[in-house]
C-alpha positions in Angstrom: 15.3 7.6 -7.9 13.0 10.6 -8.1 12.6 10.6 -4.3 16.4 10.4 -3.9 16.8 13.4 -6.3 14.2 15.4 -4.2 16.0 14.6 -1.0 19.4 15.5 -2.6 17.9 18.9 -3.7 16.5 19.5 -0.2 19.9 18.7 1.4 21.6 21.2 -1.0 19.0 23.9 -0.5 16.4 23.3 2.1 12.9 23.6 0.7 13.9 23.2 -2.9 13.2 19.5 -3.3 10.5 18.5 -0.9 9.1 21.8 0.0 8.8 23.8 3.2 8.0 20.8 5.4 10.3 18.1 4.0 9.3 15.5 6.7 5.6 15.8 5.9 6.3 15.7 2.1 8.4 12.6 2.5 5.8 10.7 4.6 3.0 11.7 2.2 5.1 10.8 -0.9 5.9 7.3 0.5 2.2 6.8 1.5 1.0 7.8 -1.9 3.3 5.5 -3.7 2.4 2.7 -1.3 -1.2 2.9 -2.4 -0.3 3.2 -6.1 1.9 0.2 -6.0 -0.6 -1.8 -3.9 -3.3 -1.0 -6.5 -1.0 -2.1 -9.3 -0.2 -5.4 -7.5 -4.0 -5.9 -7.0 -4.6 -5.1 -10.7 -2.2 -7.7 -12.1 -4.8 -10.5 -12.2 -7.5 -8.4 -13.9 -4.8 -7.0 -16.3 -4.0 -10.6 -17.2 -7.6 -11.3 -18.0 -8.2 -8.0 -19.9 -5.1 -8.1 -22.0 -4.5 -11.9 -22.3 -0.8 -11.2 -21.4 0.1 -13.9 -18.8 3.6 -12.5 -18.1 1.9 -9.9 -15.7 1.6 -12.7 -13.1 5.3 -13.4 -13.0 5.9 -9.9 -11.6 3.1 -9.8 -9.0 5.3 -10.9 -6.1 7.9 -8.3 -6.9 5.3 -5.6 -7.2 3.8 -6.7 -3.9 7.1 -6.6 -2.2 7.8 -3.1 -3.6 4.4 -2.1 -2.1 5.4 -3.6 1.3 8.8 -1.8 1.0 7.1 1.6 0.4 4.7 0.9 3.3 7.6 0.1 5.6 9.4 3.2 4.6 6.2 5.2 5.0 5.8 3.9 8.6 9.5 4.4 9.4 9.5 8.0 8.1 6.4 8.7 10.2 7.9 7.1 13.3 11.3 8.8 12.8 10.2 12.3 11.6 7.0 12.8 13.5 7.5 10.7 16.6 11.3 10.7 17.0 11.2 6.9 17.4 9.0 7.1 20.5 7.1 3.9 20.9 5.0 5.5 23.7 4.0 8.2 21.3 3.2 5.6 18.6 0.9 3.8 21.0 -0.8 7.0 22.0 -1.3 7.9 18.3 -2.6 4.4 17.7 -5.3 4.9 20.4 -6.1 8.6 19.8 -6.0 8.9 16.0 -8.2 6.4 14.1 -6.4 7.1 10.8 -3.1 5.9 12.4 -4.9 2.8 13.6 -6.1 2.1 10.1 -2.6 2.6 8.7 -1.2 0.1 11.2 -4.0 -2.3 10.3 -2.9 -2.0 6.6 0.8 -2.6 7.4 -0.1 -5.5 9.7 -2.1 -7.1 6.8 0.8 -6.6 4.4 3.4 -8.2 6.7 2.3 -11.8 6.6 1.9 -11.5 2.8 5.5 -10.2 2.5 6.9 -12.9 4.7 5.0 -15.7 2.9 5.8 -14.5 -0.6 8.5 -17.1 -1.4 7.9 -20.3 -3.4 8.8 -22.3 -0.3 6.1 -20.7 1.8 3.7 -21.2 -1.0 4.3 -24.9 -1.0 4.3 -25.1 2.8 0.9 -23.3 3.1 -0.6 -25.0 0.0 -4.3 -23.8 -0.3 -3.9 -21.6 2.8 -1.4 -19.5 1.0 -4.1 -18.1 -1.3 -6.4 -17.5 1.6 -3.6 -15.7 3.5 -2.9 -13.5 0.5 -6.5 -12.4 0.4 -5.4 -10.0 3.1 -4.7 -7.7 0.2 -8.4 -6.7 0.5 -7.9 -5.8 4.1 -4.7 -3.9 3.4 -6.1 -1.9 0.6 -9.3 -1.1 2.4 -7.5 0.0 5.5 -5.0 2.0 3.5 -7.8 3.8 1.7 -9.7 4.5 4.9 -6.4 5.7 6.4 -6.1 8.2 3.5 -9.8 9.2 3.6 -9.7 10.0 7.3 -6.4 11.8 6.8 -7.4 14.0 3.8 -8.7 17.4 4.6 -9.1 18.9 1.1 -8.9 17.9 -2.6 -10.4 14.4 -2.6 -9.9 13.9 -6.4 -6.8 11.7 -6.2 -8.3 9.7 -3.3 -11.5 9.3 -5.3 -9.5 8.0 -8.2 -7.7 5.4 -6.0 -11.0 4.3 -4.5 -12.6 4.1 -7.9 -9.8 1.9 -9.2 -10.1 -0.4 -6.2 -13.9 -0.7 -6.6 -13.6 -1.5 -10.3 -10.9 -4.1 -9.6 -13.1 -5.6 -6.8 -16.1 -5.6 -9.1 -14.1 -7.4 -11.8 -13.0 -10.0 -9.4 -16.6 -10.5 -8.0 -18.0 -10.9 -11.6 -15.3 -13.4 -12.5 -16.0 -15.3 -9.3 -19.7 -15.3 -9.9 -19.3 -16.6 -13.5 -17.0 -19.3 -12.2 -19.6 -20.4 -9.6 -22.5 -20.3 -12.0 -20.6 -22.2 -14.7 
């Protein structure tokens, strides 16, 4: 809703909602929220362990699909506003700009997870479903590398995202180690 409001303001008076470069602001806003929502989806299992509240898990699929939605909108905004829907330009960017390559790796890792997020796919894939959904590690790592390579100044927010990811990975590694040892 906030993004809709900013776009509305910008349509009414250019530069008032999204700033001087509305296209860049829109692409960055969508990318930023993609990472935030992805991190939240990744944090649901540790949150369940830390708080003892099991209801978190019921919402993991929805949160993951929201992250995929934001990622899709981020890519579409980039392709529309920066490239004018030119697939030739996208291929050129993919080859020449490593941060674009990492962004596409992230979205490609999210796609199979989004497609297989239903209960029917979960039953069909059985144990392979969980293996497939470990692509979240690839998606988040690629998204963070995408952002690290793209950022030119003020790394504080990026350091926070990376720190959260490292803490969540460490928590998972410690729980896995305890499970193996026990």
